[in-house]
C-alpha positions, 0 to 999 in steps of 0.5 A: 096869603103866603110870603108877601112880596117885598119882605126880606127873607133870611135863612130860618130854622123851620123846626124852631119857628115858622115863616108864616103864621096864618090867623083866621081872625073871623069866619065872617064873610059876605061872599060864598066862594065855591072853593072856600076852605072856611065855609064862611058865614055873614056873622062871627061864629061862637068861640071866636078869640076875643080882643084880649085873646087876640092880643095875647095870640100876637104876643105868642107869635112874637115869642117865637123870637127873631126873625119873627114869623110873618103874621097874616090876618085872614078870614073870612073877611078880616075887615069884618072884625072891628078890632082888626087895625088894633091887632095890626097896631099891636103886632107892628109895635112888637116888630112882627110883620103883619099882612092882611087878606081882605075880600073885595066887598063894601068893607074895602073902602078907600078909607080902609085902604088908606088906613092899611097904608098908614098902619104898617101893613106890609102887604095885602092879598086879593083874589082873582079867579078868572080873567073875565066877569063870567068866570070870576063872578061864577067862582065868587058867587056875586054878580059884578064882583070882577068889575069891583075887583079890578079897581080895588087892585089898582087902588091898593097898588096906587096906595103903595101897598105890596099886593099879592093876587091869589088865584085858585086853579080849577077846571073852569078857569085853567085856560084863563091863566095867561090872561090873569097873568096879563092883568097881573103885569098890567096892574103892577102886582108884586106876587101871584099866589096860585092855589091848587085845590084840596077838597075840604069845606066848600072846595069839595064841590069844585073840579080839581084838574088832573095830576098831568094838568097840575104838571102843565100848570106848574111849567106854565107858572115857571114861564109866568115868573119871568114877567115881573112878579113873583110866583108861588103856589099853595098845596102844590109844593111840586112846583119847586121840583119843576122850578129846579128841573127847568133851572137845570135844563129840564125839558118842558111838557109836550102837551096840548095844555102846556102849549096852549098856556105858554103860547098865549102867555107869550102872545099877551106878555111877550117873551119875558125876562131871562131870570125867573122870580119863582119862590122856592123856600122848602116850606109845607103844611106844618114846616114853616107854616102854621094856621090858627083858626077863629076859635084858637085851634091850631092846624098845620095849614088852613087846608089840613083839618088836623087839630094840634091843640088850642092857643087858649091852652098851650103856647103856639110856639110849644105846639109848633115845635113839639107836636109829633105830627109836625116833627114828622112832617118837618123830618119828611117821614112820608110814606108812598112816593113822597117818602121815596122821592129825591125831592122829599125835602124841597117839595114833600108833597101837599100834606093837606091833599094826602090827608084829604085822600087817605086820612094820613097827613104823612101819605103821598100827594095824589096830585103829583105825577112824578115818579122818583128816579131810582127803583130798587131791585125789589120794586120799591122806590128808593130815594136818590140825592138831588 
């Protein structure tokens, strides 16, 4: 889950504090989703932060100072951690906004949803990876999961909790994106967070779409953001470039995939509103975002397996502010196309995908087809002002 709908934002110095702190409170999960970063298991793994350590980590999040980062309790399945609502209560008492990212399992009971609504949880995210049972259940690894997910979506919305739907784009579901958008609109969901694959964990077994298809999907998502819910992306910061281009009169792709997706969106949802609700804060892995694993190890993001230190040894704020890799990411000190691109700060490419493809978190994002606009006389790419 990323920035939840309904939480006010204000300008933040991302060198001083992140917008979002993701804490994987457990790797326990009853699902076996094909694209999962975590390679989760039914039981808690050794080394998981215990209750006292977890409370101390929340204190560390508060120590960033105001405006406090949003703390997202994720997993695995966060509801499989017995003290999850104690953690929520402690964060809430300190004034730290807290959100939950549960799985649709027997743990997501009406009682659990009621407790979320009464405990101060600001938003909840659920996953929907297809518009039909065959696709969604195939990704989630459990027959009947789609039919359980739709009532869960309705129950959370009916409880008055801000809801975000997470969808991972794959070759097997890309053609269903307009139909998922229709579900979003019909159920009154607040935000659609669309994940673009990075091949880590179980995600290594799934099929990523091509760079050109990434571009088509981003243009489609801009169109979808006219239909009553906020759209943002994970590991596709080039979506922000696409939004900038479209808002300044840029052309839409003349491709078969984009024509199919945009046409079906209009057929299902109508023309939409004039104003897009596309989230464009210039965050990226390590800039405005930081991830704490179940064992206290800190990473730039959940999909970037580059250890930065442990909250058991060093305060989270010190790791975030002082680690040289994070400083370089925030300064857009990239190589290749990303370093030469005029959108280096607004976008900056997926640092996780750069690391997965080259071993260099400052390398170029191989999923982006954009060519920076100025080519120097020596043939090297030169940044141009946006």
